[in-house]
C-alpha positions in Angstrom: -74.7 -65.2 -37.6 -71.9 -64.0 -39.9 -69.9 -66.5 -41.9 -66.1 -65.8 -42.0 -64.7 -64.9 -45.4 -63.2 -67.8 -47.3 -59.4 -67.6 -47.6 -58.1 -68.0 -51.1 -55.3 -70.5 -51.5 -53.2 -71.5 -54.4 -52.4 -75.2 -54.8 -48.8 -76.0 -54.1 -48.9 -79.8 -54.0 -51.3 -82.7 -53.8 -50.5 -83.4 -50.2 -50.3 -80.1 -48.3 -52.6 -77.0 -48.1 -51.3 -73.9 -49.7 -49.6 -71.4 -47.4 -48.8 -74.0 -44.8 -45.4 -73.8 -43.2 -43.5 -76.9 -42.3 -43.8 -77.8 -38.6 -41.0 -76.3 -36.4 -40.0 -79.7 -35.1 -39.7 -82.9 -37.3 -42.3 -85.5 -36.6 -41.1 -88.4 -34.4 -39.8 -91.5 -36.1 -42.8 -93.6 -34.9 -45.2 -91.5 -37.1 -46.3 -93.3 -40.2 -45.7 -91.9 -43.6 -49.4 -91.0 -43.9 -49.4 -89.2 -40.6 -46.3 -87.3 -41.7 -48.1 -86.3 -44.9 -51.0 -85.0 -42.9 -48.9 -82.8 -40.6 -49.2 -79.7 -42.9 -53.0 -80.1 -43.0 -53.2 -80.6 -39.3 -51.1 -77.5 -38.7 -53.3 -75.4 -40.9 -56.4 -76.8 -39.2 -55.1 -76.0 -35.8 -54.1 -72.4 -36.9 -57.6 -71.9 -38.3 -59.3 -73.2 -35.2 -57.2 -71.1 -32.9 -58.3 -68.0 -34.8 -62.0 -68.9 -34.4 -64.3 -66.8 -32.2 -67.1 -69.3 -32.0 -67.9 -73.0 -32.4 -69.9 -72.2 -35.5 -67.0 -70.4 -37.1 -64.7 -73.4 -36.1 -67.1 -75.8 -37.8 -67.2 -73.7 -40.9 -63.4 -73.5 -41.1 -63.1 -77.2 -40.5 -65.6 -78.0 -43.2 -63.8 -75.6 -45.6 -60.4 -77.2 -45.0 -61.9 -80.7 -45.3 -63.5 -79.7 -48.6 -60.2 -78.4 -49.9 -58.5 -81.7 -48.8 -61.2 -83.8 -50.5 -60.9 -81.7 -53.7 -57.1 -82.1 -53.8 -57.5 -85.9 -53.2 -60.0 -86.1 -56.0 -57.6 -84.3 -58.4 -54.7 -86.5 -57.3 -56.9 -89.6 -57.8 -58.0 -88.4 -61.2 -54.3 -87.8 -62.2 -53.4 -91.2 -60.8 -56.2 -92.9 -62.8 -55.1 -91.1 -66.0 -51.5 -92.2 -65.4 -52.6 -95.7 -64.8 -54.6 -95.7 -68.1 -51.5 -94.4 -69.9 -49.3 -97.0 -68.3 -51.8 -99.8 -69.2 -51.9 -98.6 -72.8 -48.1 -98.6 -73.0 -48.0 -102.0 -71.3 -50.5 -103.3 -73.8 -48.3 -102.1 -76.7 -45.2 -103.6 -75.2 -47.0 -106.9 -74.6 -48.2 -107.1 -78.2 -44.6 -106.4 -79.3 -43.2 -109.1 -77.0 -45.8 -111.6 -78.2 -44.9 -110.8 -81.8 -41.2 -111.2 -81.1 -41.9 -114.5 -79.2 -43.9 -115.9 -82.2 -41.1 -114.9 -84.6 -38.6 -116.5 -82.3 -40.6 -119.7 -82.1 -40.9 -119.8 -85.9 -37.2 -119.3 -86.3 -36.6 -122.1 -83.8 -38.9 -124.4 -85.7 -37.2 -123.6 -89.0 -33.8 -124.1 -87.4 -35.0 -127.5 -86.0 -36.3 -128.5 -89.5 -33.0 -127.5 -91.0 -31.0 -129.5 -88.4 -33.3 -132.5 -89.0 -32.8 -132.2 -92.8 -29.0 -131.9 -92.3 -29.0 -135.1 -90.1 -31.1 -137.0 -92.8 -28.7 -135.8 -95.5 -25.6 -136.8 -93.4 -27.2 -140.3 -92.8 -28.0 -140.6 -96.6 -24.4 -139.5 -97.5 -23.0 -142.1 -95.1 -25.2 -144.8 -96.6 -24.2 -143.8 -100.1 -20.5 -143.8 -99.2 -20.9 -147.2 -97.6 -22.6 -148.5 -100.8 -19.8 -147.0 -102.9 -17.1 -148.7 -100.8 -19.0 -152.1 -101.1 -19.2 -151.6 -104.8 -15.5 -150.7 -105.1 -14.6 -153.8 -103.0 -16.8 -156.0 -105.2 -15.2 -154.5 -108.4 -11.7 -155.0 -107.1 -12.6 -158.6 -106.1 -13.9 -159.3 -109.6 -10.7 -157.9 -111.2 -8.4 -160.4 -109.6 
């Protein structure tokens, strides 16, 4: 039994096999997004199987295409995992920054509240002192007559 020569493909995307033409007709609207993404792979599989001379050759070509698909999925998964790690790192930095700003804002609010309380106490003390001054002036004027 002779194995068919493996065709060399260059990667064009993470979703479609290289060298695959788009289908002549657009998929129907009831196809899911996943099914539509698989159309180029299905087209390549069909074209490979149609060129096969025997069931053994068809199995080999099927396995070859499935291996290529799995490899591209692994690469895509690895890239997605790396992107996720980068995003989590960036989110961690942003979260630390937001927490720092939140703590500063809370401290500023506390100092502002303390200043407002001190101002209210001083205003009350001023009002009390002014009232005492007015009483003392009335008492003084009453003694002068």
